[in-house]
Z-matrix of the N, CA and C atoms (Angstrom, degrees):
N
C 1 1.468
C 2 1.508 1 107.54
N 3 1.452 2 112.86 1 174.24
C 4 1.368 3 112.54 2 -175.92
C 5 1.626 4 115.02 3 -80.07
N 6 1.239 5 109.98 4 147.01
C 7 1.495 6 116.20 5 167.94
C 8 1.551 7 115.44 6 -96.55
N 9 1.275 8 121.04 7 97.60
C 10 1.399 9 124.62 8 -164.52
C 11 1.575 10 111.08 9 -61.02
N 12 1.276 11 113.68 10 -7.92
C 13 1.572 12 115.42 11 -177.48
C 14 1.570 13 108.59 12 -95.11
N 15 1.253 14 117.77 13 -8.64
C 16 1.555 15 119.17 14 -177.34
C 17 1.543 16 110.81 15 -116.17
N 18 1.174 17 116.72 16 162.14
C 19 1.557 18 127.54 17 -177.16
C 20 1.462 19 112.91 18 -86.53
N 21 1.416 20 117.80 19 -4.68
C 22 1.429 21 125.08 20 177.89
C 23 1.490 22 111.42 21 -117.51
N 24 1.371 23 116.06 22 132.20
C 25 1.475 24 117.42 23 166.44
C 26 1.422 25 111.08 24 -72.88
N 27 1.353 26 118.22 25 150.12
C 28 1.468 27 127.47 26 173.95
C 29 1.478 28 104.07 27 -85.76
N 30 1.362 29 116.07 28 121.49
C 31 1.422 30 123.99 29 176.19
C 32 1.544 31 113.94 30 -62.29
N 33 1.298 32 120.60 31 136.31
C 34 1.546 33 116.32 32 178.00
C 35 1.472 34 100.58 33 -108.82
N 36 1.402 35 110.55 34 -169.47
C 37 1.457 36 121.00 35 -177.76
C 38 1.478 37 108.60 36 -72.71
N 39 1.245 38 112.59 37 -25.03
C 40 1.620 39 117.08 38 -178.15
C 41 1.509 40 111.55 39 -89.46
N 42 1.379 41 121.03 40 -22.12
C 43 1.393 42 121.19 41 -173.41
C 44 1.585 43 110.18 42 -108.47
N 45 1.197 44 116.97 43 -6.73
C 46 1.540 45 125.49 44 177.73
C 47 1.518 46 104.50 45 -66.46
N 48 1.366 47 115.30 46 118.70
C 49 1.490 48 120.76 47 178.78
C 50 1.594 49 110.00 48 -78.66
N 51 1.383 50 109.11 49 125.09
C 52 1.505 51 115.47 50 -175.47
C 53 1.510 52 106.75 51 -98.14
N 54 1.313 53 120.84 52 -32.67
C 55 1.469 54 119.87 53 -179.41
C 56 1.562 55 106.13 54 -105.70
N 57 1.343 56 111.52 55 131.02
C 58 1.428 57 118.67 56 -177.83
C 59 1.415 58 115.64 57 52.22
N 60 1.384 59 120.42 58 52.31
C 61 1.512 60 124.95 59 -176.22
C 62 1.498 61 112.39 60 -56.56
N 63 1.326 62 118.69 61 -23.59
C 64 1.439 63 116.97 62 -174.51
C 65 1.490 64 111.59 63 -71.33
N 66 1.338 65 123.09 64 -17.12
C 67 1.368 66 129.29 65 177.18
C 68 1.596 67 109.99 66 -83.76
N 69 1.310 68 118.62 67 -11.54
C 70 1.353 69 119.50 68 -179.54
C 71 1.457 70 118.74 69 -84.59
N 72 1.388 71 123.98 70 156.50
C 73 1.358 72 127.10 71 177.39
C 74 1.528 73 106.01 72 -151.43
N 75 1.363 74 111.86 73 152.44
C 76 1.419 75 125.95 74 177.72
C 77 1.564 76 113.46 75 -118.34
N 78 1.271 77 109.62 76 4.71
C 79 1.531 78 119.44 77 -179.91
C 80 1.450 79 113.48 78 -60.42
N 81 1.351 80 119.45 79 121.74
C 82 1.393 81 120.85 80 -171.52
C 83 1.508 82 109.78 81 -66.61
N 84 1.375 83 116.72 82 -40.48
C 85 1.445 84 117.90 83 -179.91
C 86 1.460 85 119.08 84 -55.62
N 87 1.366 86 108.94 85 -43.60
C 88 1.433 87 122.36 86 -176.87
C 89 1.638 88 105.54 87 -68.94
N 90 1.325 89 118.55 88 -43.47
C 91 1.360 90 118.19 89 173.30
C 92 1.462 91 120.44 90 -56.48
N 93 1.246 92 111.15 91 -47.90
C 94 1.555 93 124.57 92 177.91
C 95 1.487 94 108.85 93 -63.77
N 96 1.346 95 117.25 94 -40.47
C 97 1.697 96 115.22 95 178.61
C 98 1.530 97 109.82 96 -64.71
N 99 1.320 98 113.45 97 -34.48
C 100 1.535 99 111.28 98 -176.56
C 101 1.598 100 111.17 99 -77.02
N 102 1.325 101 116.43 100 -30.33
C 103 1.528 102 120.89 101 177.36
C 104 1.376 103 104.17 102 -70.83
N 105 1.519 104 123.41 103 -38.95
C 106 1.474 105 121.87 104 -167.82
C 107 1.570 106 107.61 105 -76.12
N 108 1.405 107 115.67 106 -27.76
C 109 1.530 108 118.75 107 -178.63
C 110 1.371 109 112.95 108 -79.74
N 111 1.393 110 120.22 109 -31.42
C 112 1.455 111 123.54 110 -172.12
C 113 1.596 112 114.51 111 -80.63
N 114 1.361 113 113.61 112 143.56
C 115 1.359 114 117.33 113 -178.42
C 116 1.512 115 110.44 114 -99.00
N 117 1.318 116 120.57 115 -21.62
C 118 1.399 117 120.83 116 -174.17
C 119 1.552 118 109.05 117 -128.32
N 120 1.376 119 112.83 118 142.09
C 121 1.433 120 120.29 119 -179.49
C 122 1.590 121 106.45 120 -126.53
N 123 1.195 122 116.64 121 165.97
C 124 1.512 123 118.41 122 173.74
C 125 1.417 124 109.10 123 -128.23
N 126 1.356 125 122.96 124 128.18
C 127 1.469 126 124.79 125 -178.97
C 128 1.527 127 110.77 126 -112.58
N 129 1.312 128 107.74 127 121.06
C 130 1.546 129 114.62 128 177.98
C 131 1.512 130 109.14 129 -99.69
N 132 1.395 131 109.15 130 142.20
C 133 1.476 132 117.58 131 174.18
C 134 1.484 133 114.39 132 -159.79
N 135 1.163 134 124.68 133 169.10
C 136 1.583 135 128.25 134 -176.17
C 137 1.525 136 107.84 135 -105.81
N 138 1.228 137 114.91 136 135.89
C 139 1.497 138 120.44 137 171.03
C 140 1.598 139 108.91 138 -132.44
N 141 1.310 140 113.00 139 104.91
C 142 1.370 141 121.62 140 172.45
C 143 1.522 142 106.09 141 60.14
N 144 1.433 143 114.33 142 52.16
C 145 1.439 144 122.40 143 -179.21
C 146 1.467 145 118.53 144 72.46
N 147 1.300 146 119.35 145 -3.22
C 148 1.396 147 122.99 146 -178.40
C 149 1.489 148 113.51 147 -104.45
N 150 1.381 149 125.16 148 122.48
C 151 1.520 150 121.57 149 176.81
C 152 1.452 151 108.05 150 -72.99
N 153 1.441 152 109.64 151 146.64
C 154 1.544 153 114.82 152 164.81
C 155 1.471 154 104.62 153 -138.87
N 156 1.306 155 112.59 154 151.01
C 157 1.434 156 124.36 155 177.67
C 158 1.465 157 109.26 156 -127.12
N 159 1.337 158 124.69 157 113.72
C 160 1.393 159 127.78 158 -172.44
C 161 1.460 160 115.91 159 -120.67
N 162 1.249 161 127.92 160 137.79
C 163 1.447 162 128.54 161 179.95
C 164 1.369 163 112.58 162 -88.29
N 165 1.319 164 117.97 163 148.94
C 166 1.546 165 128.25 164 -169.96
C 167 1.628 166 108.28 165 -156.60
N 168 1.190 167 117.62 166 164.96
C 169 1.397 168 119.53 167 163.76
C 170 1.542 169 108.60 168 -101.24
N 171 1.303 170 119.25 169 163.26
C 172 1.455 171 127.83 170 -171.63
C 173 1.440 172 114.53 171 -142.89
N 174 1.282 173 120.35 172 174.59
C 175 1.355 174 130.33 173 164.10
C 176 1.465 175 114.24 174 -149.96
N 177 1.247 176 118.89 175 142.87
C 178 1.486 177 123.93 176 178.04
C 179 1.505 178 109.38 177 -92.19
N 180 1.330 179 120.52 178 127.21
C 181 1.488 180 126.03 179 178.74
C 182 1.503 181 101.03 180 -120.30
N 183 1.296 182 118.64 181 102.75
C 184 1.466 183 119.38 182 179.25
C 185 1.598 184 109.96 183 60.33
N 186 1.438 185 111.77 184 -122.14
C 187 1.379 186 119.60 185 176.79
C 188 1.521 187 119.06 186 -95.64
N 189 1.259 188 114.13 187 25.79
C 190 1.507 189 119.08 188 -177.12
C 191 1.566 190 106.06 189 -132.00
N 192 1.241 191 113.03 190 149.30
C 193 1.426 192 121.03 191 172.64
C 194 1.550 193 111.32 192 -108.99
N 195 1.395 194 120.40 193 118.18
C 196 1.306 195 119.79 194 -168.08
C 197 1.608 196 110.93 195 -115.02
N 198 1.339 197 115.51 196 149.30
C 199 1.447 198 116.63 197 175.42
C 200 1.511 199 110.25 198 -152.42
N 201 1.266 200 120.91 199 160.64
C 202 1.493 201 125.89 200 -173.66
C 203 1.516 202 110.25 201 -99.22
N 204 1.342 203 111.61 202 164.69
C 205 1.523 204 113.99 203 -178.29
C 206 1.477 205 104.84 204 -162.81
N 207 1.231 206 117.79 205 150.59
C 208 1.494 207 124.84 206 173.32
C 209 1.626 208 106.13 207 -71.52
N 210 1.272 209 113.48 208 140.92
C 211 1.526 210 119.76 209 -172.28
C 212 1.552 211 111.39 210 -49.75
N 213 1.397 212 113.83 211 -41.25
C 214 1.611 213 119.80 212 -169.34
C 215 1.517 214 102.13 213 -101.68
N 216 1.399 215 125.78 214 12.97
C 217 1.482 216 121.94 215 178.10
C 218 1.514 217 110.06 216 -64.90
N 219 1.279 218 113.52 217 149.35
C 220 1.519 219 119.67 218 177.97
C 221 1.487 220 112.47 219 -61.45
N 222 1.285 221 125.75 220 -35.09
C 223 1.360 222 130.60 221 -173.64
C 224 1.583 223 108.47 222 -70.44
N 225 1.336 224 116.27 223 -39.07
C 226 1.475 225 123.48 224 -177.92
C 227 1.499 226 102.02 225 -69.61
N 228 1.346 227 120.83 226 -56.06
C 229 1.506 228 121.12 227 -172.18
C 230 1.459 229 106.00 228 -56.92
N 231 1.220 230 124.58 229 -51.71
C 232 1.534 231 130.03 230 -177.90
C 233 1.501 232 110.16 231 -56.86
N 234 1.440 233 114.01 232 -57.87
C 235 1.382 234 116.37 233 -173.23
C 236 1.602 235 114.10 234 -62.28
N 237 1.313 236 114.95 235 -42.03
C 238 1.452 237 121.47 236 178.45
C 239 1.675 238 108.23 237 -70.61
N 240 1.271 239 117.55 238 -17.46
C 241 1.434 240 125.51 239 -178.17
C 242 1.476 241 115.00 240 -82.51
N 243 1.346 242 112.44 241 -4.07
C 244 1.549 243 121.65 242 -178.66
C 245 1.520 244 114.19 243 104.68
N 246 1.327 245 123.24 244 2.45
C 247 1.473 246 117.06 245 173.28
C 248 1.496 247 113.56 246 -63.97
N 249 1.310 248 120.16 247 131.90
C 250 1.558 249 118.16 248 176.27
C 251 1.445 250 106.71 249 -66.56
N 252 1.304 251 114.08 250 152.67
C 253 1.486 252 121.34 251 176.92
C 254 1.464 253 116.83 252 -111.49
N 255 1.330 254 120.32 253 151.19
C 256 1.368 255 124.57 254 167.49
C 257 1.453 256 107.66 255 -137.95
N 258 1.464 257 108.00 256 118.49
C 259 1.453 258 117.81 257 -177.45
C 260 1.582 259 107.74 258 -106.52
N 261 1.372 260 120.11 259 132.29
C 262 1.421 261 126.75 260 -178.48
C 263 1.498 262 104.35 261 -122.72
N 264 1.422 263 109.51 262 147.46
C 265 1.586 264 118.32 263 170.08
C 266 1.520 265 103.69 264 -141.67
N 267 1.353 266 114.35 265 140.14
C 268 1.450 267 118.11 266 175.14
C 269 1.524 268 113.36 267 -142.52
N 270 1.350 269 114.38 268 133.24
C 271 1.396 270 121.39 269 177.97
C 272 1.559 271 108.01 270 -113.44
N 273 1.263 272 113.49 271 132.49
C 274 1.611 273 117.31 272 178.51
C 275 1.441 274 109.33 273 -104.13
N 276 1.431 275 110.66 274 117.08
C 277 1.422 276 118.79 275 -174.32
C 278 1.570 277 111.56 276 -91.91
N 279 1.357 278 113.40 277 -28.67
C 280 1.561 279 113.68 278 -169.73
C 281 1.459 280 105.04 279 -165.52
N 282 1.406 281 115.48 280 152.97
C 283 1.431 282 119.49 281 167.18
C 284 1.461 283 105.80 282 -99.68
N 285 1.392 284 114.35 283 128.12
C 286 1.500 285 118.27 284 176.78
C 287 1.512 286 112.72 285 -100.75
N 288 1.254 287 110.83 286 118.17
C 289 1.529 288 125.70 287 -179.81
C 290 1.406 289 117.56 288 -100.03
N 291 1.397 290 114.23 289 108.84
C 292 1.516 291 118.76 290 -177.03
C 293 1.325 292 111.38 291 -96.10
N 294 1.358 293 114.14 292 177.44
C 295 1.467 294 116.07 293 175.89
C 296 1.581 295 113.23 294 -88.38
N 297 1.374 296 115.36 295 -13.61
C 298 1.449 297 118.14 296 174.00
C 299 1.638 298 105.55 297 -118.54
N 300 1.234 299 114.40 298 149.95
C 301 1.508 300 124.05 299 -173.05
C 302 1.674 301 103.00 300 -62.68
N 303 1.262 302 113.97 301 -37.29
C 304 1.603 303 112.58 302 -176.54
C 305 1.468 304 112.28 303 -63.44
N 306 1.281 305 125.58 304 -31.82
C 307 1.461 306 124.37 305 -173.71
C 308 1.355 307 116.08 306 -106.25
N 309 1.421 308 117.25 307 21.64
C 310 1.615 309 119.81 308 162.54
C 311 1.568 310 104.34 309 -69.40
N 312 1.349 311 106.17 310 145.01
C 313 1.569 312 112.23 311 -178.50
C 314 1.528 313 107.32 312 -153.31
N 315 1.265 314 117.18 313 -164.63
C 316 1.491 315 120.24 314 170.89
C 317 1.503 316 103.87 315 -144.38
N 318 1.392 317 112.24 316 148.91
C 319 1.369 318 123.12 317 167.04
C 320 1.465 319 112.59 318 -84.16
N 321 1.340 320 115.79 319 127.62
C 322 1.539 321 116.05 320 -160.61
C 323 1.617 322 102.41 321 -148.00
N 324 1.298 323 112.75 322 168.87
C 325 1.508 324 120.73 323 168.46
C 326 1.477 325 104.14 324 -144.21
N 327 1.259 326 116.88 325 126.53
C 328 1.604 327 122.19 326 -175.90
C 329 1.411 328 110.17 327 -138.62
N 330 1.404 329 109.10 328 160.34
C 331 1.540 330 116.90 329 178.99
C 332 1.518 331 104.10 330 -138.46
N 333 1.267 332 113.40 331 142.99
C 334 1.528 333 122.94 332 170.50
C 335 1.561 334 106.44 333 -120.01
N 336 1.316 335 119.18 334 128.69
C 337 1.441 336 126.81 335 172.77
C 338 1.556 337 113.85 336 -118.24
N 339 1.304 338 119.03 337 125.34
C 340 1.418 339 119.23 338 176.45
C 341 1.509 340 108.78 339 -118.05
N 342 1.270 341 112.27 340 148.28
C 343 1.564 342 119.74 341 178.61
C 344 1.490 343 112.17 342 160.26
N 345 1.278 344 108.42 343 -164.93
C 346 1.490 345 121.13 344 -176.75
C 347 1.549 346 110.12 345 -110.77
N 348 1.268 347 115.49 346 129.01
C 349 1.482 348 123.89 347 178.79
C 350 1.504 349 115.75 348 -79.81
N 351 1.315 350 118.95 349 135.48
C 352 1.446 351 118.54 350 169.56
C 353 1.515 352 113.36 351 -126.06
N 354 1.276 353 118.07 352 169.60
C 355 1.364 354 121.80 353 -174.57
C 356 1.525 355 113.45 354 -107.53
N 357 1.276 356 120.86 355 132.28
C 358 1.475 357 123.19 356 175.29
C 359 1.451 358 106.50 357 -80.08
N 360 1.319 359 114.67 358 128.92
C 361 1.456 360 123.28 359 -177.69
C 362 1.541 361 114.28 360 -114.07
N 363 1.322 362 115.96 361 -21.18
C 364 1.418 363 121.94 362 -174.00
C 365 1.575 364 103.21 363 -73.15
N 366 1.357 365 113.64 364 126.36
C 367 1.395 366 119.01 365 -175.36
C 368 1.470 367 115.61 366 -63.90
N 369 1.269 368 118.40 367 -39.95
C 370 1.545 369 119.86 368 178.03
C 371 1.542 370 111.62 369 -66.85
N 372 1.347 371 114.66 370 -43.25
C 373 1.333 372 120.46 371 179.07
C 374 1.532 373 114.58 372 -66.95
N 375 1.396 374 116.98 373 -33.64
C 376 1.462 375 119.35 374 178.28
C 377 1.505 376 108.73 375 -72.17
N 378 1.389 377 120.13 376 -32.59
C 379 1.467 378 123.09 377 177.54
C 380 1.464 379 108.04 378 -69.40
N 381 1.295 380 122.90 379 -39.97
C 382 1.432 381 126.41 380 -177.92
C 383 1.560 382 105.97 381 -61.81
N 384 1.248 383 116.23 382 -47.24
C 385 1.499 384 119.08 383 -171.69
C 386 1.592 385 110.13 384 -71.88
N 387 1.356 386 115.57 385 -38.20
C 388 1.471 387 115.84 386 178.81
C 389 1.603 388 104.34 387 -64.37
N 390 1.334 389 122.23 388 -36.50
C 391 1.358 390 123.12 389 -178.38
C 392 1.566 391 109.02 390 -60.39
N 393 1.335 392 111.25 391 -45.59
C 394 1.457 393 121.50 392 -174.50
C 395 1.530 394 107.36 393 -68.09
N 396 1.339 395 119.19 394 -36.60
C 397 1.538 396 120.89 395 178.88
C 398 1.606 397 108.89 396 -58.75
N 399 1.467 398 115.75 397 -44.36
C 400 1.443 399 123.69 398 174.29
C 401 1.611 400 110.43 399 -54.51
N 402 1.285 401 110.62 400 -48.79
C 403 1.503 402 116.37 401 -167.81
C 404 1.534 403 106.37 402 -81.54
N 405 1.343 404 123.77 403 -19.92
C 406 1.322 405 121.32 404 170.46
C 407 1.460 406 120.68 405 -65.24
N 408 1.427 407 113.46 406 -28.37
C 409 1.420 408 124.33 407 174.99
C 410 1.469 409 109.51 408 -83.78
N 411 1.437 410 123.76 409 -47.93
C 412 1.387 411 124.44 410 170.15
C 413 1.463 412 107.84 411 -136.65
N 414 1.272 413 113.54 412 107.65
C 415 1.548 414 124.18 413 -175.23
C 416 1.592 415 109.45 414 -59.87
N 417 1.214 416 116.65 415 130.96
C 418 1.538 417 123.90 416 -176.17
C 419 1.430 418 116.04 417 91.40
N 420 1.408 419 121.76 418 -10.08
C 421 1.462 420 126.50 419 -172.26
C 422 1.560 421 114.45 420 -67.93
N 423 1.417 422 111.98 421 -40.48
C 424 1.500 423 115.04 422 -172.55
C 425 1.634 424 111.55 423 -64.19
N 426 1.269 425 118.03 424 -24.90
C 427 1.387 426 122.83 425 -177.06
C 428 1.613 427 110.35 426 -71.68
N 429 1.292 428 116.27 427 -17.94
C 430 1.468 429 116.06 428 -169.12
C 431 1.620 430 109.13 429 -115.18
N 432 1.202 431 118.80 430 -3.14
C 433 1.503 432 121.43 431 -177.67
C 434 1.458 433 115.68 432 -109.18
N 435 1.328 434 120.88 433 162.63
C 436 1.416 435 119.26 434 -176.42
C 437 1.549 436 111.39 435 -72.41
N 438 1.269 437 121.83 436 138.84
C 439 1.460 438 128.43 437 -174.27
C 440 1.564 439 107.28 438 -75.00
N 441 1.377 440 121.09 439 157.34
C 442 1.393 441 115.79 440 -176.59
C 443 1.479 442 107.21 441 -66.79
N 444 1.338 443 113.78 442 151.77
C 445 1.503 444 122.61 443 171.46
C 446 1.563 445 108.01 444 -75.88
N 447 1.359 446 111.45 445 161.59
C 448 1.535 447 116.53 446 179.09
C 449 1.639 448 111.67 447 -53.53
N 450 1.304 449 108.49 448 -42.27
C 451 1.538 450 112.31 449 178.39
C 452 1.471 451 109.60 450 -60.76
N 453 1.425 452 120.01 451 -51.00
C 454 1.412 453 121.95 452 -174.83
C 455 1.606 454 109.54 453 -64.54
N 456 1.258 455 119.39 454 -37.38
C 457 1.470 456 123.94 455 175.12
C 458 1.642 457 108.36 456 -57.99
N 459 1.194 458 114.48 457 -48.88
C 460 1.443 459 119.31 458 -177.08
C 461 1.461 460 111.11 459 -62.93
N 462 1.368 461 119.54 460 -31.18
C 463 1.416 462 119.35 461 179.54
C 464 1.462 463 116.49 462 -83.31
N 465 1.421 464 117.95 463 -2.18
C 466 1.414 465 130.17 464 -174.20
C 467 1.444 466 114.90 465 -113.82
N 468 1.315 467 123.89 466 119.45
C 469 1.334 468 128.05 467 173.25
C 470 1.427 469 110.40 468 -97.00
N 471 1.467 470 114.18 469 150.56
C 472 1.396 471 122.01 470 176.04
C 473 1.523 472 106.32 471 -121.18
N 474 1.270 473 121.49 472 125.49
C 475 1.371 474 130.96 473 -167.55
C 476 1.613 475 105.57 474 -120.04
N 477 1.244 476 120.86 475 153.89
C 478 1.468 477 124.52 476 176.64
C 479 1.498 478 111.75 477 -148.34
N 480 1.288 479 114.48 478 155.03
C 481 1.568 480 120.18 479 169.42
C 482 1.479 481 110.32 480 -133.65
N 483 1.281 482 118.32 481 139.00
C 484 1.455 483 119.31 482 -176.60
C 485 1.531 484 110.19 483 -76.17
N 486 1.359 485 118.40 484 138.33
C 487 1.355 486 121.68 485 177.38
C 488 1.423 487 112.31 486 -89.78
N 489 1.373 488 111.65 487 67.71
C 490 1.481 489 125.09 488 177.43
C 491 1.466 490 114.10 489 -96.57
N 492 1.425 491 113.98 490 -46.11
C 493 1.410 492 118.48 491 -171.50
C 494 1.444 493 105.99 492 -111.13
N 495 1.324 494 122.60 493 92.52
C 496 1.403 495 119.63 494 -164.00
C 497 1.722 496 105.92 495 -154.05
N 498 1.281 497 111.74 496 154.84
C 499 1.457 498 116.96 497 174.74
C 500 1.591 499 108.65 498 -146.64
N 501 1.318 500 109.20 499 157.45
C 502 1.495 501 119.13 500 174.34
C 503 1.466 502 108.22 501 -110.77
N 504 1.440 503 116.58 502 151.22
C 505 1.489 504 116.00 503 163.61
C 506 1.514 505 106.12 504 -137.98
N 507 1.285 506 115.71 505 141.46
C 508 1.425 507 123.68 506 -177.02
C 509 1.437 508 114.76 507 -139.67
N 510 1.344 509 114.39 508 139.13
C 511 1.404 510 123.31 509 178.70
C 512 1.515 511 108.94 510 -121.88
N 513 1.322 512 124.78 511 129.91
C 514 1.410 513 131.97 512 178.19
C 515 1.463 514 113.99 513 -130.57
N 516 1.362 515 125.84 514 161.50
C 517 1.442 516 124.83 515 164.28
C 518 1.414 517 114.30 516 93.66
N 519 1.323 518 113.84 517 -178.76
C 520 1.462 519 121.10 518 -177.79
C 521 1.496 520 117.06 519 -71.49
N 522 1.294 521 125.48 520 -179.68
C 523 1.474 522 128.92 521 175.07
C 524 1.494 523 106.65 522 -64.48
N 525 1.291 524 111.05 523 148.02
C 526 1.503 525 122.48 524 166.02
C 527 1.438 526 112.59 525 -101.36
N 528 1.291 527 123.28 526 115.41
C 529 1.455 528 118.97 527 -169.78
C 530 1.505 529 112.30 528 -131.69
N 531 1.346 530 116.06 529 172.98
C 532 1.461 531 116.93 530 177.01
C 533 1.599 532 107.93 531 -75.47
N 534 1.351 533 113.05 532 141.88
C 535 1.447 534 112.91 533 -174.26
C 536 1.522 535 115.53 534 -51.85
N 537 1.309 536 116.23 535 -40.10
C 538 1.443 537 124.44 536 -178.31
C 539 1.634 538 111.09 537 -61.06
N 540 1.271 539 115.91 538 -20.14
C 541 1.511 540 113.87 539 -176.43
C 542 1.491 541 112.58 540 -91.82
N 543 1.290 542 116.44 541 -9.02
C 544 1.509 543 120.34 542 -179.99
C 545 1.577 544 109.80 543 -56.44
N 546 1.312 545 115.41 544 -33.73
C 547 1.507 546 123.16 545 -175.68
C 548 1.538 547 116.90 546 -78.87
N 549 1.412 548 112.22 547 -7.36
C 550 1.475 549 114.39 548 -174.60
C 551 1.518 550 107.98 549 -70.21
N 552 1.420 551 119.44 550 148.77
C 553 1.414 552 120.73 551 -178.37
C 554 1.625 553 113.58 552 -87.22
N 555 1.399 554 105.94 553 60.86
C 556 1.589 555 113.25 554 -176.14
C 557 1.367 556 107.30 555 -128.05
N 558 1.346 557 122.32 556 133.03
C 559 1.475 558 127.49 557 -179.59
C 560 1.408 559 102.59 558 -65.81
N 561 1.433 560 116.14 559 139.28
C 562 1.427 561 126.74 560 -178.88
C 563 1.493 562 105.34 561 -135.73
N 564 1.257 563 120.94 562 149.96
C 565 1.453 564 126.21 563 172.74
C 566 1.547 565 117.36 564 157.23
N 567 1.238 566 116.80 565 -153.35
C 568 1.551 567 120.02 566 -174.95
C 569 1.595 568 103.19 567 -126.40
N 570 1.351 569 112.06 568 133.04
C 571 1.537 570 118.67 569 164.32
C 572 1.496 571 106.85 570 -102.83
N 573 1.371 572 114.74 571 100.29
C 574 1.449 573 116.33 572 171.00
C 575 1.472 574 120.26 573 -46.16
N 576 1.317 575 118.34 574 142.91
C 577 1.398 576 120.69 575 176.28
C 578 1.538 577 103.59 576 -129.74
N 579 1.468 578 108.49 577 159.95
C 580 1.543 579 115.96 578 178.23
C 581 1.415 580 111.51 579 -167.39
N 582 1.261 581 129.19 580 150.22
C 583 1.402 582 135.14 581 174.57
C 584 1.544 583 105.44 582 -76.13
N 585 1.278 584 114.79 583 120.53
C 586 1.445 585 118.31 584 171.02
C 587 1.446 586 114.34 585 -130.94
N 588 1.385 587 116.42 586 149.90
C 589 1.429 588 124.14 587 -177.27
C 590 1.553 589 110.59 588 -89.47
N 591 1.291 590 119.23 589 140.52
C 592 1.380 591 126.39 590 178.80
C 593 1.532 592 109.94 591 -93.93
N 594 1.264 593 118.47 592 179.35
C 595 1.565 594 122.82 593 178.04
C 596 1.637 595 106.88 594 -63.96
N 597 1.304 596 113.01 595 131.20
C 598 1.485 597 115.72 596 -175.36
C 599 1.515 598 109.12 597 -68.00
N 600 1.285 599 116.59 598 142.04
C 601 1.535 600 125.30 599 -179.82
C 602 1.481 601 107.47 600 -107.29
N 603 1.242 602 122.91 601 116.53
C 604 1.484 603 125.64 602 -178.40
C 605 1.501 604 107.22 603 -72.79
N 606 1.407 605 108.56 604 151.57
C 607 1.527 606 114.26 605 177.23
C 608 1.510 607 106.77 606 -72.10
N 609 1.338 608 116.79 607 139.41
C 610 1.360 609 119.50 608 -176.47
C 611 1.711 610 114.44 609 -61.46
N 612 1.380 611 107.06 610 -24.96
C 613 1.577 612 111.35 611 178.81
C 614 1.602 613 108.92 612 -90.39
N 615 1.272 614 121.36 613 5.12
C 616 1.331 615 120.54 614 179.46
C 617 1.487 616 115.33 615 -60.12
N 618 1.446 617 115.28 616 131.47
C 619 1.440 618 122.10 617 -177.05
C 620 1.558 619 111.38 618 -59.32
N 621 1.232 620 122.05 619 141.53
C 622 1.575 621 121.75 620 174.00
C 623 1.372 622 112.36 621 -56.63
N 624 1.404 623 113.51 622 145.75
C 625 1.414 624 122.03 623 174.92
C 626 1.458 625 118.78 624 87.68
N 627 1.339 626 117.85 625 4.52
C 628 1.436 627 124.34 626 -178.70
C 629 1.490 628 112.53 627 -97.59
N 630 1.295 629 121.52 628 103.62
C 631 1.393 630 120.77 629 -179.24
C 632 1.520 631 113.29 630 -87.84
N 633 1.316 632 117.00 631 154.28
C 634 1.466 633 113.76 632 175.20
C 635 1.416 634 118.24 633 -66.00
N 636 1.318 635 122.26 634 137.81
C 637 1.531 636 120.75 635 179.06
C 638 1.505 637 107.92 636 -69.32
N 639 1.284 638 114.92 637 169.49
C 640 1.552 639 128.18 638 176.71
C 641 1.450 640 111.22 639 -56.00
N 642 1.298 641 117.67 640 -37.38
C 643 1.518 642 117.93 641 -173.83
C 644 1.548 643 105.70 642 -71.27
N 645 1.308 644 123.16 643 -24.23
C 646 1.396 645 129.72 644 176.65
C 647 1.565 646 113.06 645 -78.28
N 648 1.414 647 114.64 646 -51.42
C 649 1.519 648 116.11 647 -176.39
C 650 1.510 649 110.13 648 -76.94
N 651 1.374 650 114.19 649 -20.38
C 652 1.573 651 117.60 650 178.85
C 653 1.488 652 115.59 651 -109.92
N 654 1.410 653 119.52 652 24.05
C 655 1.367 654 124.69 653 -170.99
C 656 1.506 655 107.59 654 -58.85
N 657 1.391 656 110.02 655 140.56
C 658 1.544 657 117.84 656 169.09
C 659 1.473 658 102.47 657 -165.15
N 660 1.492 659 107.73 658 158.10
C 661 1.500 660 114.98 659 177.42
C 662 1.507 661 104.06 660 -86.86
N 663 1.354 662 110.92 661 165.21
C 664 1.516 663 119.41 662 170.47
C 665 1.474 664 112.12 663 -58.94
N 666 1.448 665 112.05 664 146.09
C 667 1.427 666 118.63 665 177.35
C 668 1.510 667 109.79 666 -68.31
N 669 1.349 668 116.25 667 160.79
C 670 1.591 669 117.15 668 -174.32
C 671 1.529 670 103.95 669 -68.92
N 672 1.264 671 130.15 670 -14.10
C 673 1.493 672 125.09 671 -175.37
C 674 1.516 673 110.29 672 -97.62
N 675 1.368 674 115.16 673 -3.38
C 676 1.407 675 121.15 674 -172.80
C 677 1.501 676 115.12 675 -101.68
N 678 1.271 677 121.14 676 154.51
C 679 1.518 678 122.10 677 172.11
C 680 1.586 679 101.57 678 -130.39
N 681 1.476 680 109.89 679 143.13
C 682 1.456 681 115.42 680 -178.90
C 683 1.463 682 114.93 681 -85.79
N 684 1.335 683 121.75 682 -18.22
C 685 1.395 684 124.22 683 -177.89
C 686 1.611 685 111.52 684 -141.71
N 687 1.256 686 115.92 685 156.38
C 688 1.566 687 115.12 686 -178.57
C 689 1.510 688 100.55 687 -88.20
């Protein structure tokens, strides 16, 4: 389990990487930076013996990963009913093209979190996390939009999982190939990839005279080396 006084998570039997362990990391700063940059996570759970993996958005609040759910949603019912959870996040940084088909790969950063999910019931904390969820996607947005009504808040659950049992896995660099293949007359290398924002498209029902704020026109995700929250 995690030792909250240290910057490195303690590997468990479930988080210890067995294949290519050199790509693994338990560095808390690295894990947090990946979670803070990513927009989408996938939550795995078991419902009546059947595995499900569902996409959602998330936000890291300190040492917890939080996400929202409809009150009656399958994932909330199952996760709060005791199903163990597995949360995964992946960022693709490049397409690795090798001279042989077998050694094609991707440069990536990923995180796996294991644990039990709990529900946030304190009203003020729940409101704060819902605002943080909005700001995780578009920083600064929550301060300009209408807050959830009482009815909307009651229909929305906030769930969290502690970032105690977790690991990161990272691949960087060029392809790794058989020595004999380096002489093949085939281009090899990396095609870098990144999430970039296009030109904002206004809502057709937008009232006249409302210009997009700077956080819209200059939108970008956090850099790989940064974290959005402590």
